[in-house]
C-alpha positions as CSV (number, residue, x, y, z in Angstrom):
1,X,62.7,115.7,138.5
2,X,64.7,113.8,141.0
3,X,63.1,113.0,144.2
4,X,65.3,113.0,147.3
5,X,64.8,110.0,149.5
6,X,63.5,110.8,152.9
7,X,66.2,111.0,155.6
8,X,66.2,108.0,157.8
9,X,66.8,108.9,161.4
10,X,69.7,106.8,162.7
11,X,68.9,104.4,165.5
12,X,70.3,105.7,168.7
13,X,71.6,103.1,171.1
14,X,71.7,104.0,174.7
15,X,74.2,102.1,176.8
16,X,72.9,100.9,180.1
17,X,75.4,99.9,182.7
18,X,75.1,96.6,184.5
19,X,73.6,97.7,187.8
20,X,73.4,94.2,189.2
21,X,75.5,93.8,192.4
22,X,78.6,91.8,191.8
23,X,78.7,88.8,194.2
24,X,82.2,87.8,195.0
25,X,83.2,84.1,194.9
26,X,84.3,84.2,198.5
27,X,82.1,84.7,201.6
28,X,81.6,88.3,202.8
29,X,81.2,88.4,206.6
30,X,79.7,91.2,208.6
31,X,81.8,94.3,209.2
32,X,82.8,93.6,212.8
33,X,83.6,89.9,212.1
34,X,85.9,90.8,209.2
35,X,87.8,93.3,211.3
36,X,88.1,90.9,214.3
37,X,89.3,88.0,212.1
38,X,91.9,90.4,210.6
39,X,93.1,91.4,214.0
40,X,93.5,87.8,215.0
41,X,95.5,87.1,211.8
42,X,93.1,84.8,210.1
43,X,91.4,85.1,206.8
44,X,88.8,87.9,207.1
45,X,86.4,86.1,204.8
46,X,86.2,82.6,206.4
47,X,88.5,82.7,209.5
48,X,90.0,79.3,208.7
49,X,93.5,80.0,207.4
50,X,96.3,82.3,208.2
51,X,96.2,85.9,206.8
52,X,99.9,86.4,206.9
53,X,102.7,84.3,205.5
54,X,105.4,86.5,207.1
55,X,105.5,89.3,209.7
56,X,103.6,91.7,207.4
57,X,103.4,89.8,204.1
58,X,99.8,88.9,203.3
59,X,99.1,85.5,201.8
60,X,98.2,85.5,198.1
61,X,94.9,83.6,198.4
62,X,93.0,81.9,201.2
63,X,93.4,78.2,200.8
64,X,89.9,77.5,202.3
65,X,87.7,80.1,200.6
66,X,89.8,81.5,197.7
67,X,89.6,85.1,198.9
68,X,92.2,87.2,197.0
69,X,94.0,88.5,200.1
70,X,97.3,89.2,198.4
71,X,95.5,91.6,196.0
72,X,94.4,93.9,198.8
73,X,96.6,97.0,198.9
74,X,96.7,98.0,202.6
75,X,100.0,99.8,202.3
76,X,99.8,103.1,204.1
77,X,96.8,102.8,206.5
78,X,98.4,100.4,209.0
79,X,101.5,102.4,209.8
80,X,99.5,105.6,210.1
81,X,97.0,104.0,212.5
82,X,99.8,102.4,214.5
83,X,101.6,105.7,214.9
84,X,98.4,107.3,215.9
85,X,97.6,104.7,218.6
86,X,101.1,104.4,219.9
87,X,101.5,108.2,220.1
88,X,98.2,108.5,222.1
89,X,99.5,105.9,224.6
90,X,103.2,106.9,224.9
91,X,103.0,110.7,224.9
92,X,100.5,111.1,227.8
93,X,102.5,108.5,229.8
94,X,105.7,110.3,229.1
95,X,104.3,113.7,230.1
96,X,102.8,112.2,233.3
97,X,106.1,110.6,234.4
98,X,108.0,113.7,233.6
99,X,105.7,115.8,235.7
100,X,105.4,113.3,238.5
101,X,109.1,112.1,238.8
102,X,111.1,114.7,237.0
103,X,113.4,112.2,235.4
104,X,116.3,113.3,233.2
105,X,116.0,113.3,229.5
106,X,118.4,110.3,229.2
107,X,116.2,108.3,231.6
108,X,113.1,109.3,229.7
109,X,114.7,108.2,226.4
110,X,116.0,104.9,227.9
111,X,112.4,104.1,229.0
112,X,110.2,105.5,226.2
113,X,112.2,104.6,223.1
114,X,112.1,100.9,223.7
115,X,108.4,101.1,224.9
116,X,107.5,102.9,221.7
117,X,109.4,100.5,219.5
118,X,107.8,97.4,221.2
119,X,104.3,98.9,221.0
120,X,104.7,99.7,217.3
121,X,106.0,96.2,216.5
122,X,103.2,94.6,218.6
123,X,100.4,96.6,217.1
124,X,101.4,96.9,213.4
125,X,100.4,93.3,212.4
126,X,96.9,93.3,214.1
127,X,96.2,96.7,212.7
128,X,97.2,95.6,209.2
129,X,95.0,92.5,209.6
130,X,92.1,94.8,210.5
131,X,92.8,97.0,207.5
132,X,92.8,94.0,205.2
133,X,89.6,92.8,206.7
134,X,88.0,96.2,206.3
135,X,89.1,96.4,202.6
136,X,87.9,92.9,201.9
137,X,84.5,93.7,203.5
138,X,84.2,96.9,201.4
139,X,84.9,95.0,198.2
140,X,88.3,96.5,197.5
141,X,89.9,93.2,196.6
142,X,90.6,92.4,193.0
143,X,90.7,88.8,191.8
144,X,92.3,87.5,188.7
145,X,95.5,87.9,186.8
146,X,95.0,91.6,185.9
147,X,94.5,92.6,189.5
């Protein structure tokens, strides 16, 4: 009579994720400091080098601390916030001047279109810097060649 060997239960391997917090190679400042440095146009991590290498082009990496600034994708947030802020400045002023002075539509357009354009151009870069600072602080920067 043949004896059947007992069934050996397979060893189950349970995968455990690495829950250790990832510490970036660059300094991570406080929330408000990162935002303020971004508004000023300096590196949000260290504040020593320029954040932008053009009007809105973010530098690839910080020369001082190595933060991967160019890998932060702050594409849509800055224009939306700029439009939001400028609209909340220009529209009430436009309505107040229309009510107070009764200017013609052509006069209103001659005043408020350049004001709107200048405000958008003046606020877009600081708002983008703040968005880059926010995203760097939240750890949304990817370093390395596969970023």
